[in-house]
N, C-alpha and C positions, 0 to 999 in steps of 0.2 A: 366191473373193472378187474382186470387181472393184474396182479402183482405178487411179489415174493413175499412169504410171511414176515421175513426179517425187515424188509422195507415196511410193511404194514405195522410192525410193531415200533419201528423208529418214527413213522409218521404220526401214529397214535400217542406216542410216549409211554406206552404201556411197558412195564417190565415184567413180562411173563415168562416164566420158565417152559422150556419146549416140552418137558414132560407133564406139564399142567395144561397143554394145549392140545385138544382132541378134536378132530373132524366129527361132527355128530352123525354123519352119513355112514362112514366106514369104521368109524371108532379107531382110527390110527392116530398117532401123533402128529402134529403139524411141526415140521422141521423148518428152519430159517430159509433153506433153500427151496421149499415147496412153492409151487405156484398156487395162489389161492384166489378166490373171489370174495368180496365183501358185498354183502347185500345192503343197498341204499335204505330200505325200508326199516330194517331193525339192527344194522351193523354186524351181524353174525358173519363168521368166515367159515368157509369150507374149502377143501381141496377143489382146484378147478375142475378136474375129471368128474369127482363125485356129484358136484352141483350141475354140471352138464348133463350127466346121466339122469339126474332127479328130473330135470326140466325136459329132457327128451322123452321121459315117460309120462308127459303131460301133468305133472304137478307143479302147480303154480303158486305154492306157498313156500315159506322157509321151512326146511326139514326139521328144524330146532324148535321154534315158537309158533309156527304156522300163519305168521304174518304174510299178507299177500305181497306177491312180487310185483 
């Protein structure tokens, strides 16, 4: 599922500072306007492009915790 990070924060009820939210693939901060994907298996979030590239390289586990996708 693709959504903006700000919408994800609102949906989840989390109050996370942008500076504290980092994409584990590129290590860049997640900004409220960034498109993200949330993994259903572990609920980790990534920039949409980062996770798409990860999967395109035939990696079918979470880049952060290695849970199966």
